[in-house]
C-alpha positions as CSV (number, residue, x, y, z in Angstrom):
1,X,19.6,14.0,11.9
2,X,16.8,15.2,14.2
3,X,13.5,16.1,13.0
4,X,11.3,18.8,14.4
5,X,8.0,17.6,15.7
6,X,5.0,18.2,13.3
7,X,2.2,20.6,14.3
8,X,0.1,20.4,11.2
9,X,-3.5,20.4,12.1
10,X,-5.1,17.4,10.9
11,X,-8.7,17.2,9.2
12,X,-9.3,13.9,10.8
13,X,-10.7,13.0,14.3
14,X,-8.3,11.2,16.6
15,X,-8.8,7.5,16.9
16,X,-8.6,4.3,14.9
17,X,-10.1,4.6,11.5
18,X,-11.1,1.3,9.9
19,X,-10.7,0.4,6.1
20,X,-13.8,0.8,3.9
21,X,-13.1,-2.4,2.0
22,X,-15.9,-1.8,-0.6
23,X,-14.4,1.6,-1.7
24,X,-10.7,0.7,-1.6
25,X,-8.3,-1.0,-3.9
26,X,-4.5,-2.2,-4.0
27,X,-3.4,-2.3,-7.4
28,X,0.0,-2.8,-9.3
29,X,1.8,-2.5,-12.7
30,X,4.9,-4.2,-13.7
31,X,6.6,-4.3,-17.3
32,X,6.4,-7.3,-19.4
33,X,9.3,-7.8,-21.9
34,X,10.1,-4.1,-21.4
35,X,7.5,-3.2,-23.9
36,X,4.1,-3.1,-22.1
37,X,2.7,-3.2,-18.6
38,X,0.6,-6.0,-16.9
39,X,-2.0,-4.6,-14.4
40,X,-3.3,-6.4,-11.5
41,X,-4.8,-6.1,-8.1
42,X,-4.9,-7.9,-4.7
43,X,-8.6,-8.8,-3.8
44,X,-7.8,-9.6,-0.2
45,X,-6.3,-6.7,2.1
46,X,-6.9,-4.9,5.3
47,X,-5.6,-1.6,6.7
48,X,-5.9,0.8,9.4
49,X,-5.2,4.5,10.3
50,X,-4.5,5.5,13.8
51,X,-4.9,9.4,13.8
52,X,-3.2,11.2,16.8
53,X,-3.2,14.9,17.7
54,X,-0.5,15.6,14.9
55,X,1.2,13.8,12.1
56,X,3.9,12.4,14.4
57,X,1.1,10.6,16.4
58,X,-0.4,9.0,13.4
59,X,0.3,5.3,12.1
60,X,-0.8,3.3,9.2
61,X,-0.8,-0.4,9.0
62,X,-1.9,-2.9,6.2
63,X,-1.6,-6.5,5.3
64,X,-2.2,-8.0,1.8
65,X,-2.8,-11.5,1.0
66,X,-0.4,-12.4,-1.7
67,X,-2.4,-15.4,-3.0
68,X,-5.3,-13.0,-3.7
69,X,-3.4,-11.6,-6.7
70,X,-5.6,-11.1,-9.9
71,X,-4.3,-9.9,-13.2
72,X,-7.1,-11.0,-15.3
73,X,-5.5,-14.3,-16.3
74,X,-5.9,-17.4,-14.0
75,X,-3.0,-19.2,-15.6
76,X,-0.6,-16.1,-15.1
77,X,-1.9,-15.8,-11.6
78,X,-1.2,-19.4,-10.8
79,X,2.4,-19.0,-12.1
80,X,3.1,-15.7,-10.2
81,X,1.8,-17.4,-7.0
82,X,4.3,-20.5,-7.4
83,X,7.7,-21.0,-5.8
84,X,9.7,-19.4,-8.5
85,X,8.1,-15.7,-7.9
86,X,5.9,-14.7,-5.0
87,X,6.0,-18.2,-3.3
88,X,2.7,-17.7,-1.4
89,X,3.3,-21.0,0.5
90,X,6.3,-19.5,2.1
91,X,5.4,-15.8,1.8
92,X,1.6,-15.6,2.4
93,X,1.4,-11.8,3.1
94,X,3.0,-8.6,2.4
95,X,2.9,-6.0,5.3
96,X,3.3,-2.4,5.7
97,X,3.9,-0.3,8.9
98,X,4.3,3.4,8.6
99,X,7.5,5.2,10.2
100,X,6.3,8.7,9.3
101,X,4.1,11.0,7.5
102,X,5.4,14.5,6.1
103,X,4.1,17.2,4.1
104,X,1.5,19.9,3.8
105,X,-1.1,21.2,1.4
106,X,-1.3,18.8,-1.6
107,X,2.2,17.2,-1.2
108,X,2.2,14.3,1.4
109,X,4.5,11.5,1.8
110,X,3.8,8.1,3.8
111,X,7.2,6.5,4.8
112,X,7.3,3.0,6.3
113,X,8.7,-0.5,6.0
114,X,7.4,-3.1,3.6
115,X,7.8,-6.8,4.4
116,X,7.4,-9.7,2.0
117,X,8.4,-13.0,3.5
118,X,11.4,-12.3,5.7
119,X,12.6,-9.3,3.8
120,X,11.9,-5.8,5.0
121,X,12.6,-2.6,3.1
122,X,11.9,1.1,3.4
123,X,9.4,2.3,0.9
124,X,7.8,5.8,0.4
125,X,4.4,6.5,-1.0
126,X,3.3,9.8,-2.5
127,X,-0.1,10.6,-1.1
128,X,-3.0,12.6,-2.3
129,X,-5.6,13.4,0.6
130,X,-9.0,13.3,-1.3
131,X,-10.8,14.7,1.7
132,X,-13.6,13.8,4.1
133,X,-17.1,13.2,3.4
134,X,-20.4,12.0,5.1
135,X,-21.6,8.7,3.8
136,X,-24.2,6.4,5.2
137,X,-24.1,7.8,8.6
138,X,-20.3,8.1,9.0
139,X,-17.4,10.1,8.0
140,X,-15.0,8.7,5.3
141,X,-11.5,9.9,4.3
142,X,-10.0,9.1,0.9
143,X,-6.6,8.8,0.0
144,X,-4.6,7.8,-3.1
145,X,-1.1,6.6,-2.9
146,X,1.4,5.7,-5.3
147,X,5.0,4.1,-4.7
148,X,7.2,1.5,-6.2
149,X,9.4,-1.4,-4.9
150,X,12.1,-3.4,-6.7
151,X,11.5,-7.2,-7.0
152,X,15.3,-8.0,-6.6
153,X,15.4,-6.1,-3.1
154,X,12.7,-8.5,-2.0
155,X,14.2,-11.6,-3.5
156,X,11.2,-12.0,-6.0
157,X,13.2,-13.6,-8.8
158,X,12.1,-15.0,-12.1
159,X,13.2,-14.2,-15.5
160,X,15.0,-11.0,-15.7
161,X,14.1,-9.4,-19.1
162,X,10.6,-11.0,-19.1
163,X,9.4,-9.2,-16.1
164,X,10.5,-5.8,-15.0
165,X,12.4,-5.2,-11.6
166,X,10.2,-2.2,-10.7
167,X,6.6,-2.8,-9.5
168,X,4.7,0.3,-9.1
169,X,1.8,0.2,-6.4
170,X,-1.2,2.2,-6.5
171,X,-3.6,2.5,-3.6
172,X,-7.1,4.0,-3.6
173,X,-8.0,3.8,0.1
174,X,-11.0,5.0,2.2
175,X,-11.1,4.9,5.9
176,X,-14.2,5.3,8.1
177,X,-14.1,7.5,11.1
178,X,-14.4,5.8,14.7
179,X,-17.7,5.9,16.2
């Protein structure tokens, strides 16, 4: 299938936009016992947005330190880092590299490949572009993105029935315009 080049005008200046770590977050939810959700976040992550002249010329990449997981319970976090789940000794990072951005108006989708350890799978995020604002001498662009992965597809085992297979990922991200 051939896709037509995208000619959507972008409200962002071309160049590499750096992550504003102080105004960004990577969170997730997963079902516990099928009856409730456990929420957490990753404290250490980095991302960049490279903006070209059109959507076809834009790229997003990100790296998350899996050992930085924080669910608000130190014992649970230690267990999740262990060999029977994330195995952060063998899989220290989760990486994302975009393969395309599509949409218009309020409906955007960021497609890409997510890698955990030696497993790479396609993933898509529904994206809400919050806009661009001047802040402390620079322009900031804000995005909210939501997607989901299946633990089983990334060989992240442990206790089926205790933890759900679907992990919902929520991103609240700000990028700073290049100088």
